C-alpha positions in Angstrom: -83.7 -59.2 -59.6 -81.2 -56.6 -60.8 -79.6 -55.2 -57.6 -77.6 -52.5 -59.4 -77.9 -48.7 -59.4 -81.4 -47.4 -59.0 -83.2 -45.6 -61.9 -86.0 -43.5 -60.6 -88.7 -43.1 -63.3 -90.9 -40.0 -63.0 -94.0 -39.4 -65.2 -94.4 -35.6 -65.5 -97.6 -35.9 -67.6 -98.2 -33.1 -70.2 -95.8 -30.2 -69.8 -94.6 -27.1 -71.7 -91.2 -27.8 -73.2 -89.3 -24.8 -71.7 -90.4 -25.7 -68.2 -89.0 -29.2 -68.5 -85.9 -28.0 -70.2 -85.1 -25.8 -67.1 -85.9 -28.7 -64.8 -83.4 -30.9 -66.7 -80.7 -28.2 -66.5 -81.2 -27.6 -62.8 -81.1 -31.3 -62.0 -78.0 -31.8 -64.1 -76.2 -28.9 -62.3 -77.1 -30.3 -58.9 -75.9 -33.8 -59.9 -72.6 -32.5 -61.2 -72.0 -30.8 -57.9 -73.3 -33.5 -55.6 -73.6 -36.8 -57.5 -76.3 -38.9 -55.9 -76.3 -42.7 -55.7 -79.2 -43.1 -58.3 -80.1 -42.1 -61.8 -83.3 -40.5 -63.1 -85.6 -40.9 -66.1 -88.2 -38.1 -66.8 -91.1 -39.2 -69.0 -93.2 -36.4 -70.5 -95.7 -35.5 -73.2 -95.0 -32.0 -74.5 -97.2 -29.2 -75.8 -96.3 -28.6 -79.5 -92.8 -27.4 -80.0 -90.0 -27.5 -82.6 -86.5 -27.8 -81.1 -83.2 -27.0 -82.9 -80.2 -29.0 -81.9 -76.5 -28.0 -82.5 -76.6 -29.6 -85.9 -79.6 -27.7 -87.2 -79.1 -26.1 -90.6 -80.9 -23.1 -92.3 -83.8 -24.3 -94.4 -84.7 -27.3 -92.3 -87.7 -25.3 -91.1 -88.9 -23.8 -94.4 -91.8 -21.9 -92.9 -91.9 -18.4 -91.3 -92.8 -17.4 -87.8 -96.4 -16.5 -88.7 -96.9 -20.0 -90.0 -95.6 -21.4 -86.8 -97.7 -19.1 -84.6 -100.8 -20.0 -86.5 -100.2 -23.6 -85.6 -99.3 -22.9 -82.0 -95.7 -24.1 -82.4 -93.0 -22.7 -80.2 -89.4 -22.9 -81.5 -86.5 -23.5 -79.0 -82.8 -23.6 -79.7 -81.0 -26.0 -77.3 -77.7 -27.6 -76.5 -78.4 -31.2 -77.5 -76.8 -32.9 -80.5 -78.8 -33.5 -83.7 -80.9 -31.4 -86.0 -84.5 -30.1 -85.9 -87.3 -32.2 -84.5 -90.9 -31.8 -83.3 -92.4 -32.7 -79.9 -96.1 -32.7 -79.1 -99.2 -34.7 -77.9 -99.1 -38.3 -78.8 -95.4 -38.6 -78.4 -93.5 -40.1 -75.4 -90.4 -38.0 -74.6 -87.8 -39.4 -72.2 -85.0 -37.5 -70.5 -82.5 -39.9 -68.9 -80.3 -38.0 -66.5 -77.6 -40.5 -65.9 -74.1 -40.3 -64.4 -72.0 -42.2 -67.0 -69.2 -42.4 -64.5 -71.3 -45.1 -62.8 -71.8 -46.9 -66.2 -69.3 -46.2 -69.0 -67.7 -42.9 -70.0 -68.5 -43.3 -73.7 -71.2 -41.2 -75.5 -71.2 -43.6 -78.5 -72.0 -46.5 -76.2 -74.6 -44.4 -74.4 -76.4 -43.5 -77.7 -76.4 -47.2 -78.7 -77.9 -48.2 -75.4 -80.7 -45.6 -75.7 -81.4 -47.0 -79.1 -81.5 -50.5 -77.7 -84.2 -49.4 -75.1 -86.4 -48.2 -77.9 -85.7 -51.1 -80.2 -86.8 -53.4 -77.4 -90.0 -51.5 -77.1 -90.7 -52.0 -80.8 -89.8 -55.6 -80.7 -92.1 -56.1 -77.7 -94.9 -54.8 -79.8 -94.1 -57.3 -82.6 -92.7 -54.6 -84.9 -89.5 -54.9 -87.0 -86.9 -52.8 -85.3 -83.5 -51.7 -86.6 -80.9 -48.9 -86.8 -79.7 -47.0 -89.8 -76.0 -46.4 -89.7 -75.0 -42.7 -89.3 -78.5 -41.7 -88.4 -79.0 -41.9 -84.6 -82.5 -43.1 -83.8 -84.8 -46.1 -84.3 -86.5 -47.3 -87.4 -89.1 -49.9 -88.6 -90.4 -51.1 -91.9 -89.6 -53.9 -94.3 -86.1 -53.7 -95.9 -84.7 -56.7 -97.7 -83.1 -59.2 -95.3 -79.7 -58.9 -97.0 -79.7 -55.1 -96.2 -79.6 -55.6 -92.5 -76.2 -56.3 -90.9 -75.4 -57.2 -87.3 -73.2 -54.3 -86.3 -74.0 -54.1 -82.6 -74.0 -57.0 -80.2 -77.5 -56.5 -78.8 -79.3 -58.5 -81.4 -80.7 -55.7 -83.5 -79.7 -55.1 -87.1 -78.3 -52.0 -88.8 -78.8 -50.8 -92.4 -75.7 -49.3 -93.9 -76.1 -45.7 -95.1 -75.3 -46.6 -98.7 -78.6 -48.4 -99.0 -80.7 -46.4 -96.6 -81.6 -43.6 -99.1 -83.1 -46.0 -101.5 -85.3 -47.7 -98.9 -86.4 -44.3 -97.5 -87.4 -43.2 -101.0 -89.4 -46.4 -101.4 -91.1 -46.0 -98.0 -89.6 -49.4 -97.0 -88.0 -47.9 -93.8 -89.6 -45.3 -91.5 -88.3 -43.5 -88.4 -90.4 -44.0 -85.3 -88.0 -42.5 -82.6 -85.5 -39.7 -82.5 -82.6 -39.3 -80.1 -80.5 -36.2 -79.2 -78.4 -36.0 -76.1 -76.1 -33.7 -74.2 -73.6 -34.5 -71.5 -71.4 -32.4 -69.2 -68.9 -34.0 -66.8 -70.5 -37.3 -67.8 -74.0 -36.2 -66.6 -76.5 -36.7 -69.4 -79.7 -34.8 -70.3 -82.0 -34.4 -73.2 -82.9 -37.8 -74.7 -85.4 -39.5 -77.0 -88.9 -39.0 -78.5 -91.0 -42.0 -79.5 -94.0 -41.4 -81.7 -96.8 -43.4 -80.0 -100.0 -42.2 -81.8 -100.3 -40.7 -85.3 -101.0 -37.2 -83.9 -97.4 -35.9 -84.0 -96.9 -36.9 -87.6 -98.7 -34.0 -89.3 -96.2 -31.4 -87.7 -93.2 -33.4 -89.0 -94.3 -32.6 -92.6 -93.3 -28.9 -92.2 -89.6 -29.7 -91.3 -86.7 -31.7 -92.5 -87.0 -34.1 -89.5 -83.6 -34.8 -87.9 -81.9 -33.2 -90.9 -82.5 -36.3 -93.0 -83.9 -35.4 -96.5 -86.7 -37.7 -97.5 -87.2 -39.3 -94.1 -90.7 -40.7 -93.4 -91.8 -40.4 -89.8 -94.2 -43.0 -88.4 -95.7 -44.0 -85.0 -96.3 -47.2 -83.1 -100.1 -46.9 -83.9 -99.5 -46.3 -87.6 -97.4 -49.5 -87.7 -100.1 -51.6 -86.0 -99.2 -51.2 -82.3 -101.8 -49.0 -80.7 -100.3 -48.4 -77.3 -101.3 -45.7 -74.9 -98.6 -43.3 -73.7 -98.8 -45.0 -70.3 -98.2 -48.4 -71.9 -95.3 -47.1 -73.9 -93.8 -45.5 -70.8 -94.0 -48.8 -68.9 -92.4 -50.6 -71.8 -89.5 -48.1 -71.8 -89.1 -48.5 -68.0 -88.9 -52.3 -68.4 -86.3 -52.1 -71.2 -83.9 -49.8 -69.4 -82.3 -52.4 -67.1 -81.8 -54.7 -70.1 -80.0 -52.2 -72.1 -78.2 -50.8 -69.0 -77.3 -53.9 -67.0 -76.1 -51.7 -64.1 -79.6 -50.3 -63.6 -82.8 -51.4 -61.8 -85.8 -49.2 -62.5 -88.3 -47.9 -60.0 -91.4 -45.9 -61.0 -91.6 -43.2 -58.3 -94.5 -40.8 -57.6 -93.8 -37.3 -58.6 -94.9 -35.8 -55.3 -92.1 -35.7 -52.8 -89.5 -37.3 -55.0 -86.0 -36.1 -54.5 -84.5 -36.2 -57.9 
């Protein structure tokens, strides 16, 4: 059994995005001032929302406010890295609030470890799972074997960006999970979004998802792995101590939990 640092996993159920954003910020502020001896992972399913990261560009949401209102979509500008993305029902969103001083003070390393968590979830479902260089996130599909290189040492391959555009255009690679994080004094917040059911996919069609022209978004169910959100959350919880060897995960009840 991993006897390392405790990761408390809290399932918040279905919540409005702005509410959970303020929860993250308040927890991160407290942890910067009084670092506890454990880390936290919030799992949530959001009501429909489009979020704009620091890398968002004009034109990546080509519709107007009336179009968004008609579809019940909120739009929130936030401090995370990355471009525009969508959150909504059928998608598992995870917010790791980790103190990287207890792990490794390296944001590149941290992003690769979050990718590894999600890659392991896909592999556990029997799906192909790989990275695309220069595009943070997790992908699936059927690229040629010679297009996948072993760049990281976690056993998952990477497609070089010079070939990714061709495979996206052919539909041979599809993005199933997006990642956008923020850190202050090595305390992380924001995180990842894993499409579990096909339900979120329709709202990706109205944006340039993650700022990647031509990207095709997909879901676990669309690829033949019909998990529930609870099953996907449990798979994420199991994968964290593998990707972060200094962690041991504990699913904690929401009521009475001191985060």
